[in-house]
C-alpha positions as CSV (number, residue, x, y, z in Angstrom):
1,M,0.0,0.0,0.0
2,G,1.5,3.2,-1.1
3,V,2.1,6.2,1.2
4,K,0.5,9.4,0.1
5,A,3.0,12.2,-0.1
6,Q,2.4,15.1,2.2
7,Y,3.3,18.6,1.1
8,P,3.4,21.6,3.4
9,T,0.9,24.3,2.7
10,L,2.0,27.9,2.7
11,K,0.0,30.1,5.0
12,E,-1.0,33.5,3.6
13,R,0.6,36.4,5.5
14,L,-1.8,38.4,7.6
15,I,-2.0,42.0,6.3
16,N,-2.5,44.5,9.1
17,L,-4.4,47.7,8.5
18,P,-5.0,47.0,4.8
19,N,-6.8,50.2,4.1
20,F,-4.8,52.6,6.2
21,D,-3.0,54.2,3.3
22,K,-6.2,55.0,1.5
23,K,-7.2,57.6,4.0
24,T,-7.1,61.1,2.6
25,I,-6.2,62.7,5.9
26,H,-5.0,61.0,9.1
27,Y,-3.3,62.1,12.3
28,G,-0.8,60.9,14.8
29,Y,2.0,61.9,17.2
30,F,5.7,61.4,17.6
31,I,8.4,61.2,20.3
32,G,12.2,61.1,19.8
33,I,15.7,62.2,20.8
34,N,17.9,64.8,19.1
35,Q,21.5,66.1,19.0
36,Y,22.4,69.6,17.8
37,D,25.8,71.0,16.7
38,F,26.9,74.4,15.3
39,K,28.6,75.2,12.1
40,F,30.9,78.3,12.4
41,E,32.1,80.6,9.7
42,Y,34.9,83.0,10.8
43,V,36.2,86.3,9.5
44,N,39.7,84.8,9.2
45,T,41.9,82.3,10.9
46,Y,43.9,84.7,13.0
47,Y,43.1,86.6,16.1
48,K,45.5,89.3,17.4
49,D,48.5,87.9,15.5
50,F,48.0,84.2,16.6
51,Q,46.2,81.5,14.8
52,Y,42.6,81.2,15.7
53,K,41.5,77.8,16.9
54,D,38.0,76.6,16.1
55,I,35.3,76.8,18.7
56,Q,34.4,73.3,19.9
57,T,30.8,72.2,20.6
58,D,30.1,69.7,23.4
59,I,27.0,67.9,22.1
60,N,24.2,66.7,24.4
61,N,21.1,64.6,23.9
62,G,17.8,66.3,23.8
63,F,14.2,65.3,23.4
64,T,11.3,66.0,21.1
65,V,7.6,65.5,21.0
66,G,4.8,66.6,18.7
67,L,1.8,65.9,16.5
68,I,1.3,64.7,12.9
69,G,-1.2,65.8,10.2
70,D,-0.9,63.7,7.0
71,L,-2.5,64.5,3.6
72,R,-2.5,61.7,1.0
73,I,-1.5,62.8,-2.5
74,N,-1.3,59.4,-4.2
75,D,0.2,55.9,-3.4
76,Y,3.7,57.2,-3.3
77,L,3.4,60.8,-2.0
78,N,2.1,62.3,1.3
79,L,2.3,65.9,2.5
80,R,2.9,66.1,6.2
81,F,2.8,68.8,8.9
82,E,4.6,67.8,12.1
83,P,4.6,70.6,14.7
84,G,6.6,69.7,17.7
85,L,8.8,70.8,20.6
86,F,12.5,70.2,20.3
87,Y,14.6,70.8,23.5
88,N,18.4,70.7,23.5
89,H,21.5,72.3,25.0
90,R,25.0,72.7,23.7
91,D,28.2,73.9,25.4
92,L,30.6,76.0,23.4
93,I,34.2,75.5,24.3
94,Y,36.4,78.6,23.3
95,P,40.1,78.7,22.8
96,E,42.2,80.4,25.5
97,F,42.2,84.2,24.7
98,P,44.2,86.8,26.7
99,E,40.9,88.5,27.6
100,F,39.7,85.5,29.5
101,N,40.4,85.9,33.2
102,R,38.3,83.0,34.4
103,D,37.9,79.4,33.3
104,T,34.1,80.0,33.0
105,D,34.9,82.6,30.2
106,Q,35.8,79.7,27.9
107,I,32.4,77.9,28.2
108,R,29.0,79.1,27.1
109,E,25.9,76.9,27.6
110,I,23.4,77.4,24.8
111,K,19.9,76.2,25.7
112,S,17.5,75.8,22.9
113,T,13.7,75.3,23.1
114,Y,12.4,75.2,19.6
115,I,8.8,75.3,18.5
116,H,9.5,73.3,15.3
117,L,7.1,73.7,12.3
118,P,8.1,71.5,9.4
119,L,6.3,70.9,6.1
120,L,7.5,67.6,4.7
121,L,7.0,65.5,1.6
122,K,7.0,61.8,2.3
123,I,8.1,59.7,-0.6
124,S,7.2,56.0,-0.2
125,T,7.7,52.8,-2.1
126,L,5.0,50.2,-2.6
127,R,4.0,48.4,0.6
128,I,5.7,45.0,1.1
129,N,3.3,43.0,3.4
130,N,3.5,45.0,6.6
131,F,6.6,47.0,5.8
132,K,7.3,50.1,3.7
133,P,10.5,52.3,3.4
134,F,10.2,56.0,2.8
135,L,12.2,59.2,2.3
136,L,11.4,62.7,3.8
137,V,12.4,66.1,2.3
138,G,11.1,69.5,3.2
139,F,11.6,72.8,5.0
140,S,10.9,74.0,8.5
141,S,10.8,77.1,10.7
142,D,12.0,77.1,14.3
143,F,11.0,79.6,17.0
144,N,13.6,79.5,19.8
145,L,12.0,80.3,23.1
146,S,15.5,80.4,24.8
147,S,17.3,82.7,22.4
148,N,17.9,85.6,24.8
149,F,17.4,88.0,21.9
150,K,15.7,90.6,24.0
151,N,18.4,90.5,26.7
152,T,20.6,93.7,26.7
153,D,23.4,91.7,28.4
154,D,25.8,89.8,26.3
155,N,28.8,87.4,26.7
156,A,30.6,90.0,28.9
157,S,27.9,89.1,31.4
158,G,27.7,85.4,30.5
159,V,24.8,85.7,28.1
160,F,25.0,84.2,24.6
161,R,22.3,85.4,22.3
162,T,20.8,83.9,19.2
163,T,18.0,84.9,16.8
164,P,14.5,84.0,17.8
165,Q,13.6,82.4,14.5
166,N,15.5,80.4,11.8
167,Y,14.7,78.3,8.7
168,N,15.9,74.9,7.9
169,Y,15.9,72.2,5.2
170,E,15.3,68.6,6.3
171,L,16.2,65.2,5.0
172,G,15.2,61.8,6.4
173,V,14.8,58.1,5.9
174,G,12.6,55.7,7.7
175,F,10.3,52.6,7.6
176,D,6.6,52.1,8.2
177,F,5.6,49.0,10.2
178,Y,1.9,48.1,10.1
179,L,0.9,46.6,13.4
180,F,-2.5,45.2,14.3
181,Y,-3.9,48.5,15.8
182,F,-1.6,51.2,14.5
183,K,1.3,52.1,12.2
184,F,4.7,52.4,13.9
185,S,7.4,54.4,12.0
186,P,11.0,55.0,13.1
187,S,13.0,57.6,11.1
188,L,16.4,59.3,11.1
189,R,16.4,63.0,10.1
190,G,18.9,65.7,9.5
191,L,18.1,69.4,10.1
192,F,20.2,72.1,8.5
193,S,19.8,75.8,9.3
194,I,20.1,78.2,6.3
195,E,20.1,81.5,8.2
196,N,22.7,83.1,10.5
197,E,21.5,82.6,14.1
198,L,24.2,84.7,15.9
199,I,23.4,88.0,17.6
200,P,26.8,89.7,18.1
201,D,28.0,91.1,21.4
202,N,27.8,94.9,21.9
203,D,31.6,95.1,21.6
204,P,32.6,94.4,17.9
205,N,35.9,93.0,19.2
206,S,34.4,90.6,21.6
207,P,36.4,87.4,21.8
208,W,33.1,85.4,21.9
209,T,31.5,86.7,18.8
210,G,33.9,89.2,17.1
211,K,35.5,86.6,14.8
212,I,32.2,84.8,13.9
213,V,30.6,85.8,10.6
214,N,27.8,83.1,10.6
215,L,26.5,80.6,13.0
216,F,24.3,77.7,11.7
217,S,22.6,74.9,13.6
218,R,23.0,71.3,12.5
219,G,20.8,68.7,14.0
220,V,20.0,65.0,13.8
221,A,16.9,63.4,15.3
222,L,15.7,59.9,15.8
223,I,11.9,60.1,15.5
224,I,9.3,57.4,16.3
225,T,5.8,58.1,15.0
226,F,2.5,56.5,16.0
227,E,-0.4,56.8,13.5
């Protein structure tokens, strides 16, 4: 008596949230961490007959939280508005200048509390089961609540001042994961300021700002969205 051959059967993969991407408008929220640096542009590389050393930035981790509004354009493109709060602080480490009489003169703590308003274009591939990679490009505006721009004191009194608003361009890459109840999407994003953020000290020869022509923020953020 022959034995009937047994062949395994392939189970169909369960597709979560099959109609999620057909919504014209949907909402969500995000949380994340960030790191900010500064890009400096100097008048020249010499200061009072000796070579000027770059200002160093001590980078710290910050946090971010915000909301999401998403408008579907087609299967590949979505327009997104993601207002959020970005908090961070950076320490500037200055070279030793003759004007510095105390060790604290070489360090300036820059606290930043940004109201971050980005408009982003999300460019996606076709969905692969419960997974979909995407790119993000766009522009944003930041309102810095910790800029000290109204303060009449400057670095001579230990106060570093920056502009209250700046503009950025943003680039990012991420992945959508479709779970049973919601969509979970981690992404890595770069933020690049395109406007000078420095408010010079009252003294044009200040060792803290006198040799800086432009000051630009550079940031990277790991964002996790829930939609």
